SEDREN-570341 format. One record per residue (C-alpha): residue number from 1; x, y, z. Coordinates in Angstrom, 3 decimals. Example, Ala and Ser with C-alpha at 12.3 -4.5 7.8 and 13.67 -1.06 7.14 Angstrom:
<sites>
1;12.300;-4.500;7.800
2;13.670;-1.060;7.140
</sites>
This chain:
<sites>
1;251.779;114.651;131.988
2;249.887;115.586;135.129
3;246.392;114.026;134.856
4;244.835;116.355;137.435
5;246.127;119.400;135.591
6;244.752;118.096;132.299
7;241.291;117.529;133.787
8;241.229;121.013;135.283
9;241.998;122.520;131.892
10;239.134;120.634;130.242
11;236.690;121.669;132.966
12;237.693;125.311;132.641
13;237.323;125.159;128.870
14;233.803;123.738;129.218
15;232.786;126.497;131.582
16;234.086;129.167;129.233
17;232.228;127.814;126.184
18;228.878;127.242;128.009
19;226.258;130.008;127.563
20;225.366;131.644;130.869
21;221.774;132.234;129.644
22;221.137;128.604;128.805
23;218.637;127.512;131.467
24;217.937;124.130;129.931
25;221.178;122.593;131.364
26;220.470;123.968;134.812
27;219.651;121.368;137.354
28;217.528;123.723;139.444
29;215.343;126.685;138.399
30;213.913;129.468;140.471
31;210.156;129.608;141.009
32;210.085;133.039;139.388
33;211.821;131.612;136.290
34;209.307;128.757;136.086
35;206.379;131.200;136.467
36;207.867;133.517;133.810
37;208.246;130.591;131.399
38;204.646;129.506;132.084
39;203.293;133.001;131.534
40;205.301;133.406;128.353
41;204.008;130.075;127.031
42;200.405;131.034;127.956
43;200.681;134.428;126.266
44;202.153;132.837;123.145
45;199.378;130.239;123.080
46;196.658;132.902;123.500
47;198.182;135.036;120.758
48;198.322;132.039;118.449
49;194.667;131.210;119.154
50;193.637;134.835;118.614
51;195.511;134.959;115.306
52;193.901;131.704;114.229
53;190.458;133.015;115.238
54;190.969;136.239;113.295
55;192.171;134.303;110.273
56;189.103;132.050;110.403
57;186.825;135.063;110.784
58;188.513;136.852;107.876
59;188.248;133.779;105.670
60;184.597;133.322;106.570
61;183.761;136.993;105.946
62;185.657;136.966;102.666
63;183.867;133.813;101.546
64;180.481;135.327;102.447
65;181.276;138.517;100.555
66;182.416;136.565;97.520
67;179.310;134.393;97.652
68;177.057;137.453;97.959
69;178.780;139.087;95.014
70;178.448;135.942;92.927
71;174.783;135.611;93.864
72;174.167;139.231;92.845
73;175.872;138.616;89.505
74;173.849;135.447;88.951
75;170.603;137.273;89.801
76;171.376;140.112;87.378
77;172.328;137.625;84.691
78;169.086;135.683;85.146
79;167.009;138.850;84.907
80;168.920;140.018;81.838
81;168.570;136.655;80.111
82;164.884;136.517;81.003
83;164.304;139.982;79.546
84;166.215;139.065;76.390
85;164.237;135.843;76.124
86;160.902;137.651;76.474
87;161.900;140.229;73.850
88;163.160;137.532;71.478
89;159.997;135.510;71.919
90;157.884;138.624;71.307
91;159.809;139.415;68.112
92;159.410;135.851;66.909
93;155.661;135.941;67.556
94;155.319;139.218;65.646
95;157.364;137.847;62.750
96;155.259;134.691;62.661
97;152.047;136.727;62.678
98;153.320;138.882;59.813
99;154.123;135.765;57.751
100;150.663;134.341;58.403
101;148.951;137.597;57.443
102;151.030;137.778;54.266
103;150.219;134.159;53.418
104;146.490;134.828;53.940
105;146.576;138.021;51.930
106;145.782;140.283;54.884
107;147.274;143.759;55.228
108;150.469;144.054;57.172
109;150.480;145.022;60.848
110;150.894;148.734;61.622
111;154.398;149.726;62.639
112;155.260;149.285;66.284
113;154.790;152.462;68.267
114;157.694;154.026;70.035
115;157.897;154.358;73.802
116;155.700;157.147;75.101
117;153.240;157.041;72.219
118;149.647;156.155;72.970
119;148.656;152.619;72.049
120;145.629;151.960;69.886
121;144.582;151.619;66.269
122;145.134;154.467;63.761
123;142.381;157.022;63.600
124;140.430;156.889;60.314
125;140.429;160.080;58.254
126;136.680;160.499;58.540
127;136.933;160.564;62.370
128;139.920;162.900;62.514
129;139.546;166.574;63.376
130;141.890;169.353;62.439
131;144.023;170.509;65.320
132;142.646;174.090;65.265
133;139.072;172.866;65.384
134;139.933;170.324;68.049
135;141.434;173.014;70.296
136;138.307;175.155;69.901
137;136.046;172.213;70.759
138;138.056;171.408;73.891
139;137.900;175.019;75.040
140;134.173;174.996;74.533
141;133.958;171.955;76.826
142;136.021;173.796;79.486
143;138.852;171.339;78.968
144;142.586;172.167;78.676
145;143.324;172.946;75.035
146;146.755;171.325;75.154
147;148.447;169.190;77.741
148;152.210;169.143;78.000
149;153.680;166.307;75.920
150;150.302;165.419;74.410
151;150.128;164.363;70.747
152;147.274;165.093;68.360
153;145.988;161.517;68.654
154;145.973;161.690;72.431
155;144.223;165.064;72.313
156;141.572;163.674;69.961
157;141.097;160.640;72.160
158;140.640;162.888;75.197
159;137.989;164.838;73.319
160;136.167;161.660;72.249
161;136.170;160.384;75.836
162;134.779;163.669;77.165
163;132.047;163.678;74.567
164;131.167;160.117;75.511
165;131.083;161.096;79.206
166;128.715;163.964;78.453
167;126.381;161.538;76.742
168;126.297;159.482;80.012
169;127.270;156.357;78.115
170;128.832;153.542;80.111
171;132.401;153.536;78.813
172;135.565;151.916;80.090
173;138.364;154.367;80.828
174;141.868;153.609;79.653
175;143.600;154.693;82.854
176;145.958;152.603;84.976
177;142.882;150.841;86.375
178;140.092;150.726;83.751
179;136.711;151.578;85.229
180;133.173;152.294;84.102
181;132.897;155.278;86.447
182;132.578;158.675;84.813
183;135.707;160.503;85.874
184;135.365;164.142;86.856
185;137.720;167.023;85.904
186;140.578;167.830;88.221
187;138.849;170.964;89.507
188;135.966;168.788;90.814
189;138.159;166.214;92.600
190;138.258;168.108;95.901
191;136.455;166.000;98.523
192;134.916;167.044;101.828
193;135.385;165.215;105.124
194;131.694;164.618;105.748
195;130.462;161.594;103.809
196;127.090;162.342;102.141
197;124.235;159.989;102.923
198;122.038;160.609;99.861
199;122.465;158.392;96.799
200;123.492;161.113;94.339
201;126.052;162.582;96.735
202;127.644;159.196;97.443
203;127.831;158.315;93.759
204;129.521;161.628;92.982
205;131.933;160.992;95.882
206;132.821;157.598;94.401
207;133.509;159.275;91.045
208;135.707;161.832;92.799
209;137.740;159.134;94.552
210;138.169;157.106;91.359
211;139.247;160.223;89.460
212;141.759;161.251;92.122
213;143.316;157.798;92.381
214;143.492;157.550;88.580
215;145.263;160.904;88.367
216;147.762;159.946;91.082
217;148.563;156.584;89.453
218;149.013;158.241;86.053
219;151.375;160.865;87.436
220;153.288;158.192;89.316
221;153.656;156.068;86.195
222;154.642;159.041;84.055
223;157.271;160.196;86.543
224;158.846;156.737;86.655
225;158.781;156.472;82.853
226;160.758;159.714;82.405
227;163.697;158.564;84.502
228;167.126;157.958;83.027
229;167.758;154.427;81.730
230;170.544;153.961;84.286
231;168.152;154.778;87.118
232;165.491;152.433;85.722
233;167.910;149.509;85.545
234;169.294;150.062;89.059
235;168.058;148.056;92.002
236;166.395;151.076;93.606
237;164.747;151.950;90.308
238;163.285;148.493;89.911
239;162.063;148.541;93.500
240;160.328;151.866;92.903
241;158.576;150.499;89.818
242;157.591;147.323;91.707
243;156.087;149.482;94.457
244;153.998;151.362;91.881
245;152.777;148.138;90.276
246;151.955;146.653;93.695
247;149.982;149.747;94.699
248;148.046;149.658;91.430
249;147.126;145.993;91.869
250;146.128;146.511;95.493
251;143.688;149.268;94.479
252;141.777;147.183;91.947
253;139.378;145.726;94.568
254;138.683;149.265;95.775
255;137.761;150.368;92.245
256;135.386;147.413;91.935
257;133.655;148.511;95.133
258;133.443;152.072;93.835
259;131.916;150.910;90.552
260;129.186;149.050;92.418
261;128.641;152.031;94.751
262;128.923;149.519;97.573
263;131.510;150.580;100.150
264;130.960;150.420;103.904
265;131.192;153.642;105.863
266;133.820;152.032;108.118
267;136.132;151.951;105.084
268;134.794;154.924;103.141
269;135.284;157.446;105.953
270;139.026;156.645;106.496
271;139.589;156.682;102.708
272;137.952;160.117;102.430
273;140.087;161.303;105.350
274;143.255;160.096;103.613
275;142.341;161.702;100.271
276;141.305;164.980;101.910
277;144.609;165.210;103.830
278;146.613;164.397;100.689
279;144.774;167.018;98.632
280;145.647;169.600;101.289
281;149.274;168.376;101.188
282;149.161;167.133;104.768
283;150.962;163.952;103.870
284;151.910;163.012;107.433
285;148.237;163.055;108.443
286;147.389;161.044;105.337
287;149.974;158.437;106.287
288;148.596;158.250;109.835
289;145.112;157.702;108.425
290;146.438;154.901;106.232
291;148.060;153.236;109.248
292;144.822;153.399;111.221
293;143.003;151.811;108.291
294;145.462;149.050;107.374
295;147.337;147.866;110.472
296;145.951;145.379;112.951
297;145.300;146.533;116.520
298;146.341;143.838;118.955
299;149.556;142.479;120.418
300;151.011;139.085;119.622
301;150.250;136.322;120.464
302;146.571;137.291;120.529
303;146.295;138.649;116.969
304;144.315;141.428;115.337
305;141.468;142.765;117.472
306;139.508;145.916;118.122
307;141.444;146.492;121.362
308;143.597;149.590;120.958
309;147.027;147.992;121.340
310;147.986;149.868;118.142
311;146.985;153.532;118.233
312;148.033;156.498;116.128
313;147.260;160.208;116.442
314;144.709;161.673;116.881
315;143.522;158.556;118.757
316;144.269;158.432;122.502
317;147.567;156.767;123.234
318;147.320;153.143;124.285
319;148.814;152.030;127.565
320;150.501;149.132;125.743
321;153.673;149.972;123.815
322;153.392;147.825;120.688
323;157.044;148.501;119.738
324;158.169;146.122;122.498
325;156.817;142.970;120.841
326;156.479;144.208;117.248
327;159.124;145.406;114.809
328;158.413;147.995;112.107
329;159.066;147.194;108.469
330;158.350;148.338;104.922
331;156.316;146.303;102.447
332;157.192;146.218;98.704
333;154.584;148.919;98.081
334;156.353;151.235;100.532
335;153.740;151.019;103.288
336;154.624;150.520;106.958
337;154.124;147.076;108.461
338;154.469;145.561;111.936
339;155.505;141.957;112.495
340;156.229;140.127;115.782
341;159.766;140.058;117.147
342;159.942;136.281;117.234
343;161.692;133.235;115.806
344;159.471;130.155;115.352
345;160.963;126.692;114.874
346;158.735;123.817;113.791
347;158.940;120.548;111.922
348;158.275;119.965;108.259
349;154.544;120.117;107.607
350;153.686;121.674;110.967
351;153.141;125.186;109.593
352;150.077;124.092;107.641
353;149.118;126.477;104.837
354;151.348;129.293;106.137
355;153.925;130.528;103.637
356;157.377;131.792;104.546
357;156.999;134.681;102.072
358;153.627;136.254;102.815
359;151.677;139.085;101.226
360;153.617;141.778;103.117
361;156.997;140.751;101.720
362;156.144;139.213;98.346
363;157.176;141.568;95.544
364;155.648;141.545;92.084
365;158.804;140.096;90.523
366;158.848;137.228;93.045
367;155.300;136.140;92.207
368;156.034;136.014;88.471
369;159.369;134.230;88.739
370;157.784;130.884;87.846
371;156.351;132.393;84.665
372;159.772;133.362;83.349
373;161.076;130.881;80.836
374;164.719;131.997;80.971
375;166.879;130.978;78.015
376;164.873;127.857;77.185
377;162.175;128.010;74.507
378;159.611;126.061;76.538
379;158.050;126.706;79.913
380;159.594;124.946;82.933
381;157.951;121.899;84.464
382;157.540;122.373;88.216
383;157.845;119.286;90.417
384;156.629;119.701;94.011
385;157.906;117.369;96.717
386;154.678;117.353;98.692
387;151.148;118.417;98.041
388;150.372;121.965;99.119
389;148.122;122.180;102.163
390;145.008;124.192;101.277
391;144.029;127.208;103.325
392;141.271;126.923;105.858
393;138.011;128.768;105.269
394;138.917;131.101;108.134
395;142.175;132.206;106.463
396;140.523;132.517;103.039
397;137.935;134.920;104.439
398;140.645;136.957;106.168
399;142.629;137.294;102.937
400;139.507;138.322;101.048
401;138.623;140.970;103.641
402;135.395;139.189;104.632
403;134.020;138.283;108.025
404;135.576;134.903;108.849
405;133.399;131.944;109.854
406;133.421;130.558;113.360
407;136.055;127.969;114.239
408;135.603;124.595;115.879
409;137.847;121.744;116.977
410;137.014;119.884;113.764
411;138.056;122.770;111.466
412;141.313;123.667;113.225
413;144.104;121.458;111.883
414;147.243;123.555;112.461
415;148.061;126.562;114.635
416;148.340;128.654;111.473
417;144.623;128.068;110.771
418;143.623;130.602;113.447
419;146.663;132.925;113.314
420;145.728;136.535;112.521
421;149.159;138.142;112.094
422;151.798;138.192;109.369
423;155.324;137.089;110.266
424;158.614;138.312;108.876
425;160.220;135.712;106.574
426;163.170;135.427;108.979
427;160.791;134.514;111.806
428;159.715;131.221;110.189
429;162.374;128.476;110.386
430;161.456;124.944;109.288
431;163.471;121.972;110.546
432;163.333;119.801;107.446
433;165.197;116.892;109.063
434;161.993;115.700;110.766
435;158.371;115.650;109.646
436;155.405;116.162;111.906
437;153.564;112.952;112.972
438;156.231;110.797;111.339
439;156.020;107.234;112.691
440;159.402;106.108;111.356
441;161.412;109.020;112.808
442;159.292;110.484;115.626
443;160.451;113.692;117.248
444;159.840;112.404;120.771
445;163.159;111.562;122.417
446;165.008;114.277;124.372
447;168.403;113.257;122.966
448;167.086;113.611;119.393
449;166.354;117.300;119.942
450;169.744;117.946;121.537
451;171.576;116.105;118.729
452;169.652;118.058;116.086
453;170.619;121.362;117.687
454;174.286;120.381;117.950
455;174.288;119.245;114.322
456;172.809;122.504;113.022
457;175.035;124.554;115.323
458;178.112;122.917;113.795
459;176.914;123.773;110.301
460;175.859;127.377;110.963
461;175.833;129.760;113.928
462;172.108;129.749;114.787
463;172.383;132.801;117.039
464;173.996;134.908;114.310
465;171.653;133.656;111.607
466;168.287;133.601;113.373
467;168.341;135.645;116.586
468;170.941;138.388;116.293
469;169.116;140.352;113.505
470;166.136;140.783;115.855
471;168.242;141.559;118.947
472;170.267;144.260;117.196
473;167.052;146.067;116.239
474;166.178;146.639;119.919
475;167.366;149.839;121.589
476;166.958;148.511;125.135
477;166.060;144.848;125.356
478;164.350;143.596;128.541
479;165.076;139.964;127.918
480;164.061;136.908;125.926
481;161.062;134.604;126.333
482;161.218;130.980;125.175
483;158.072;128.892;124.630
484;158.840;125.214;124.162
485;157.547;121.730;124.761
486;159.530;119.912;127.434
487;158.195;116.348;127.372
488;159.456;115.476;123.875
489;162.454;116.253;121.670
490;161.693;119.975;121.836
491;162.985;119.895;125.413
492;166.414;118.850;124.174
493;166.302;121.407;121.372
494;165.420;124.216;123.828
495;168.087;123.042;126.296
496;170.752;123.299;123.613
497;169.492;126.725;122.604
498;169.467;127.993;126.202
499;173.016;126.851;126.890
500;174.123;128.621;123.705
501;172.272;131.794;124.729
502;173.935;131.784;128.138
503;177.328;131.686;126.425
504;176.337;134.637;124.226
505;174.185;136.691;126.640
506;175.358;135.739;130.106
507;173.489;138.373;132.141
508;170.328;138.752;130.055
509;166.974;137.894;131.614
510;165.677;134.749;129.884
511;162.202;133.408;130.743
512;161.322;129.878;129.666
513;157.738;128.610;129.536
514;157.815;124.819;129.558
515;154.671;123.359;127.967
516;153.640;119.726;128.014
517;151.636;116.939;129.602
518;154.511;115.988;131.928
519;153.306;112.405;131.897
520;149.996;113.129;133.656
521;147.545;112.339;130.867
522;146.058;108.959;131.655
523;144.894;108.457;128.057
524;148.503;108.332;126.884
525;150.083;104.849;126.767
526;152.184;103.978;129.789
527;155.446;103.752;127.821
528;154.792;107.169;126.349
529;153.978;108.661;129.782
530;157.199;107.313;131.252
531;159.122;108.741;128.302
532;157.466;112.113;128.872
533;158.447;112.122;132.545
534;162.027;111.297;131.626
535;162.135;114.049;128.997
536;160.562;116.549;131.400
537;163.095;115.752;134.118
538;166.035;116.382;131.799
539;164.472;119.597;130.587
540;163.777;120.616;134.186
541;167.395;120.145;135.191
542;168.894;122.263;132.374
543;166.135;124.816;131.843
544;165.659;125.336;135.589
545;169.383;125.966;136.003
546;170.068;128.106;132.911
547;166.838;130.166;132.770
548;166.329;133.340;134.769
549;162.754;132.135;135.371
550;161.404;128.725;134.387
551;157.606;128.251;134.457
552;156.274;124.716;133.856
553;152.756;124.765;132.344
554;150.716;121.601;131.954
555;148.380;121.017;129.032
556;145.760;119.779;131.491
557;145.208;121.938;134.615
558;145.444;120.226;138.002
559;142.812;122.532;139.513
560;139.807;122.579;137.198
561;137.064;125.159;138.043
562;133.460;124.635;137.067
563;133.377;127.527;134.586
564;136.198;126.009;132.490
565;134.936;123.560;129.847
566;138.066;122.734;127.862
567;138.688;119.862;125.474
568;142.008;118.473;126.695
569;142.573;116.723;123.348
570;142.365;119.984;121.352
571;145.629;121.898;120.959
572;143.514;124.916;120.004
573;141.774;124.944;123.416
574;145.025;124.307;125.272
575;146.823;127.135;123.461
576;143.932;129.517;124.184
577;144.038;128.850;127.931
578;147.823;129.223;128.028
579;147.681;132.449;125.989
580;145.233;133.976;128.485
581;147.601;133.261;131.355
582;151.004;134.125;129.977
583;149.824;137.218;128.062
584;148.172;138.577;131.201
585;151.106;137.702;133.463
586;153.645;139.572;131.321
587;151.486;142.480;130.120
588;153.100;144.771;132.709
589;156.384;144.476;130.793
590;154.712;146.034;127.731
591;153.088;149.057;129.399
592;154.319;152.515;128.525
593;156.553;154.060;131.170
594;154.965;157.463;130.541
595;151.638;156.148;131.881
596;153.177;154.623;134.996
597;152.905;151.141;136.463
598;155.275;149.342;134.136
599;157.000;146.305;135.559
600;159.783;144.788;133.451
601;160.681;141.122;133.329
602;163.574;141.892;135.666
603;161.183;143.454;138.203
604;158.994;140.362;138.192
605;162.033;138.162;138.514
606;163.422;140.106;141.483
607;160.087;139.785;143.302
608;159.807;136.012;143.136
609;163.540;135.199;143.213
610;165.048;137.297;145.982
611;167.946;134.884;146.599
612;168.859;134.526;142.931
613;168.630;130.714;143.099
614;164.869;130.042;143.152
615;164.318;130.204;139.403
616;161.356;127.828;139.043
617;157.973;129.501;139.444
618;154.492;128.164;140.110
619;151.913;129.729;137.792
620;148.183;130.051;138.617
621;145.318;132.240;137.444
622;141.614;133.056;137.710
623;139.195;134.223;135.008
624;135.931;136.155;135.447
625;133.437;138.315;133.597
626;134.538;141.978;134.073
627;130.923;143.121;134.420
628;130.351;140.693;137.284
629;133.561;141.857;138.949
630;132.427;145.482;138.778
631;129.124;144.595;140.457
632;130.803;142.604;143.215
633;133.404;145.216;144.091
634;131.913;148.680;143.496
635;134.214;151.556;144.347
636;136.938;149.407;145.878
637;139.445;149.913;143.070
638;139.494;152.013;139.934
639;138.306;150.732;136.607
640;140.606;148.456;134.637
641;140.657;150.945;131.778
642;142.791;153.368;133.819
643;146.563;153.671;133.497
644;148.544;150.787;134.950
645;149.645;150.866;138.582
646;152.006;148.911;140.815
647;151.840;148.058;144.523
648;154.382;146.235;146.669
649;153.984;144.737;150.130
650;155.230;142.031;152.467
651;152.590;139.884;154.142
652;152.517;138.494;157.640
653;154.361;135.397;158.703
654;151.548;132.964;157.919
655;151.030;134.390;154.369
656;147.249;134.086;154.837
657;146.703;137.379;152.979
658;147.752;135.873;149.647
659;145.085;135.521;146.961
660;143.720;132.153;145.931
661;143.425;131.133;142.279
662;140.988;128.866;140.438
663;143.236;127.364;137.744
664;146.490;125.625;138.625
665;148.551;124.677;135.566
666;151.660;123.764;137.573
667;150.923;121.040;140.137
668;151.044;117.471;138.828
669;150.035;114.331;140.710
670;152.863;111.832;140.257
671;151.401;109.558;142.953
672;154.532;109.762;145.097
673;154.459;110.113;148.881
674;155.453;113.589;150.059
675;158.674;113.880;152.039
676;157.187;116.608;154.238
677;154.049;115.131;155.813
678;152.069;117.598;157.889
679;153.661;120.629;156.269
680;151.617;123.159;154.361
681;152.802;125.159;151.394
682;154.993;128.163;152.150
683;155.375;131.007;149.624
684;158.655;132.931;149.353
685;157.589;135.563;146.811
686;154.768;136.285;144.392
687;154.173;138.614;141.426
688;150.535;139.192;140.468
689;148.899;140.804;137.462
690;145.215;141.766;137.486
691;143.041;142.842;134.565
692;139.637;143.908;135.835
693;137.991;145.116;139.030
694;139.299;142.307;141.229
695;138.628;142.909;144.930
696;142.233;142.509;146.109
697;143.442;143.650;149.484
698;146.430;145.968;149.740
699;146.665;145.793;153.535
700;150.312;145.711;154.609
701;149.418;144.625;158.142
702;151.445;147.472;159.662
703;154.653;146.209;158.003
704;157.081;147.921;155.682
705;156.842;146.222;152.260
706;160.553;146.913;151.635
707;161.749;145.468;154.938
708;163.892;142.482;154.006
709;163.984;141.214;157.582
710;160.291;140.306;157.656
711;159.390;136.625;157.451
712;156.352;136.883;155.161
713;156.546;136.580;151.369
714;157.126;139.671;149.233
715;154.203;140.435;146.916
716;154.187;142.816;143.977
717;150.956;143.454;142.086
718;150.554;145.045;138.645
719;147.211;146.409;137.499
720;146.971;146.176;133.713
721;144.869;148.857;132.000
722;143.293;146.678;129.277
723;141.026;143.659;129.632
724;141.750;140.449;127.768
725;139.856;140.550;124.406
726;138.042;137.526;122.990
727;138.628;137.351;119.234
728;136.681;135.370;116.666
729;139.723;133.061;116.507
730;139.467;132.369;120.252
731;137.374;129.438;121.581
732;135.260;131.591;123.874
733;133.092;128.612;124.749
734;135.742;127.257;127.113
735;134.926;130.030;129.625
736;131.395;129.997;131.025
737;131.616;133.122;133.177
738;128.957;135.704;133.981
739;126.323;136.041;131.292
740;128.235;133.796;128.925
741;128.322;136.507;126.239
742;131.350;138.478;127.422
743;133.615;139.972;124.725
744;136.390;140.643;127.228
745;137.704;138.797;130.244
746;139.037;139.852;133.602
747;142.161;137.857;134.427
748;144.069;137.580;137.690
749;147.385;135.740;137.277
750;150.086;134.954;139.799
751;153.647;133.647;139.628
752;155.052;132.311;142.901
753;158.076;130.569;144.323
754;156.953;128.181;147.055
755;157.686;124.840;148.627
756;155.246;123.238;146.170
757;158.052;123.526;143.614
758;160.324;121.391;145.787
759;157.562;118.792;146.199
760;157.134;118.526;142.441
761;160.883;118.305;141.790
762;161.331;115.568;144.388
763;158.349;113.666;142.995
764;159.894;113.769;139.532
765;163.253;112.706;140.955
766;161.730;109.649;142.684
767;160.069;108.538;139.458
768;162.926;109.157;137.086
769;165.687;107.548;139.168
770;164.086;104.151;138.459
771;163.998;104.797;134.716
772;167.297;106.288;133.553
773;170.503;104.366;133.115
774;173.052;104.093;135.872
775;175.609;106.166;133.955
776;173.411;109.304;133.978
777;171.243;108.632;137.050
778;173.609;110.246;139.529
779;174.083;113.495;137.597
780;170.379;113.878;136.849
781;169.130;113.088;140.353
782;171.773;115.248;142.036
783;170.869;118.151;139.790
784;167.182;117.849;140.683
785;167.968;117.588;144.389
786;170.047;120.771;144.234
787;167.122;122.600;142.639
788;164.707;121.333;145.294
789;166.947;122.231;148.231
790;166.812;125.924;147.314
791;163.156;125.933;148.412
792;163.864;124.499;151.856
793;166.308;127.060;153.230
794;165.365;129.864;155.596
795;161.765;128.949;156.467
796;161.558;125.355;157.709
797;160.221;125.425;161.250
798;157.665;123.667;163.383
799;155.256;126.595;163.208
800;154.195;125.589;159.678
801;152.686;122.333;160.754
802;148.960;122.008;160.590
803;149.010;120.590;164.108
804;150.479;123.809;165.500
805;147.526;125.797;164.266
806;145.084;123.918;166.466
</sites>
C-alpha cells in the first residue's frame, strides 16, 4: 500500500468532517472577530447583570408588599382583639355589679340603652309631662316643638334645661364639651366682627361662641354616628372619627377661657373672624383665618417669630417663600401644618426631651395604645430602657400657650430645649449604636463615622428611606444643604453621605457647612486637638472635593469684634452666631421670584466659583443695629423692608473696593509659617448678602461687571428685604450693638474664594503629614495639595507684593 496516498486520504477526510464555523481550532483570528466576541461577551454580561438586578428588585418589592400586608393584618387583628377585650371586660363588670346588687338586696340595674338613645336615669312619673302639654310649653318658650329624631325623654330634658337657663342657675350642659355657660338659641348665635368692649357685650359674645361650637360639634358627632357600619370600620372612617375627637379635645382649653370670661383680644378677634366667616359660609376665608391664628411665622432654623415669613391673605405677601424650606402636611384633626424639609441625625440621648411623634402627628388612638390591655386580663407592665428626660421650663410654657421664661447657659441642656418648631416624624433619625457623651465608645474618630455609615448603608438604602420622600415632594429643587461637624466622627458620617449623594444626584448643587473647633481651642487637651486636626483634614479632602460649595465654620471666631460677647463653651451661643450668618447668607435663595432679587444657590455658587474647581469658600460677616445703620447712611440706599434686589460688578485689579467684615469664622491659626511671605490676600469672587441700610458702594469703576477678561474679582450682592429677628429663644446678649435693646439685627455676610483658603489648606497639610500613618499620608497630603493649587492659578504676580505698593 502506498503510504503517501493513505496519508492524503486521512487528511482529506479530516478536512471534510471539520466544521468551517469552528473558530476555536483556528490558529489565528481576525481583529474584527476578536472585537465581535468581546462585544458579545460584554452584552451578555450586562444582560445577565440587568436580569439579576431586576430579580433582586422584584424580590425586594414583593417582600416589602408582603410585609406591609402582614403588618396591616396584624394591626387590624390587634384592634379587633382589643375591642373584643374591652367589651368582654365591660360585660363582666356589669355582670359582677348585678350579682353584688342582688346579694345586697338592691334593685337591679336598668336595662342598657340602645345606640342613639339619650343616656341618663329614668324620669320619675311625678316629673314627667304629657307630650301634648310639653309641646305647648316649648312653643310658649319660643323653642322648636319637635326636633327630628328626638324622643320624648330628650324633649323633656331640653325643656328642663331651658327652664333652668331662664332661672339663671349655674348648670352644666351635657354637650360634647360640658360648660357652665348659658347657651343661646341658634337664632342668637350670629356674631359680629367688631368685638364689644363692655362687660355685658363680651359675656354675651362668649356665650355665642360656646353655643356655636357646641352646635357644630354635636352636628359633627351626629353625622359620623349615622354612617354605615362598613364606613365606620374602614380606615378612613376611623380617621374621620379620630379627627372629630381630636378637635373636641383641643377646644376644651378654649371653653375654659370662655367660662372665665378671660380671653385676650389677640386670640378673641381671630376666633370671631373665623366664626363669622363660617356662619356666612365663607369657609375658605375661615380656613385662612385659622392658619393665621395657628401657624408659626418664621423660617427654619430660626423658629416661630412675629416676622412675616408666613403670610396668608388678606395680609401683604411676604418676600420670603416659606414653601422652599417648609413642607405642608395635615394633622390628625385635619388642620394644615408646616414642618421643615430636613433630616436630622443625632446620637442616642442627644435629642433631649424631643419626641419623634409630636403633637402634630400623634393621633388619639396612638396616645391610648398603652392603655389597651389586648387579650390579657391584666394591664401590661411597661419597662423603659432609660429614664425619660423631662422638658425644660421653656418648652413647658410653649406647650401650655404661655409666655416662656428667659433662657440662660445654665438652663439650656440640649438643642431641643430652645427649638420652637415641630418636625415631621421622618425628619428625626436616632443613631442608637452610639450614645452621646459615652466614655467607653466615644463618637470622636473619623473612621468610626465612616464605618457606621457603611454599616447602615449595607442594611438599608439610607437615601431611599430618609431623603427621597422629601426630595420627591419638591417641584423644582435648588439643591441640598448639609450641616455637620467635621472634627469628630460626624465628619466621616457626612463624607460617606456625600459620596452616596454624588452617586445618586451627580449634578445637583450640594452645599456643606463644616462646623467644628478645627483643633484651635487651647482649652482642649493636646491629644484631642491633634485628633480634631486629623479629622478635619480628612473631612476637608472629601467634602471639599465632593461638595459644590464647602464652607468651614469655626466654633470660635478668629476675628472677634468688641460688640460680640460670646461664651465659647456654650453650644447655644455658638449655634446662635452661626445661625445669624448662614441664614442671612442664603436668604436670597428663599425670596419670591415675583418680587425680584432672588438668587439661587446655583447663582451664588457661580459667582464665587467661576472655574468650577474652587469649591471651598471663606465666610465672614458683620452685625449692627439697623437703627444705627439708618442714621449713618441716610438716603444712600432704600430701606431693608423693600423687595429684594441684586447687583453684580467686577472690581478693579487691586480689589480694594471689597467690603471688610468684623467676624471671621474661617481663618484658623495653626502656627505654621506661610509659604507665600510678602503676599497679601487675593480674592477671586465674592457673593454678599445685606440685611439693613448698609452703606455699600456699587461703583463699577468704569468696568463692565460681566466682562470675563477683567482681572478684578466678580462680586454679586443680594439685598434681603427682612431684618434678622431676635427671638426669646435667641441669646441676644451676645450682640452689644447700638442701644443694646434691638429686636432685629442688620447683617452683612460675605462668601469668598481667595488665596486665604490655600494658606489654610497648606497649614493643615503641614500639620497632618506628621500625624497620619505612612500608608495614607501620601493620598491625604496629595489631595490637600490639589485643592490648594486651585487658588494659585491665574493671579500670581509680583504686583501683589506689599513691597510693590510702596
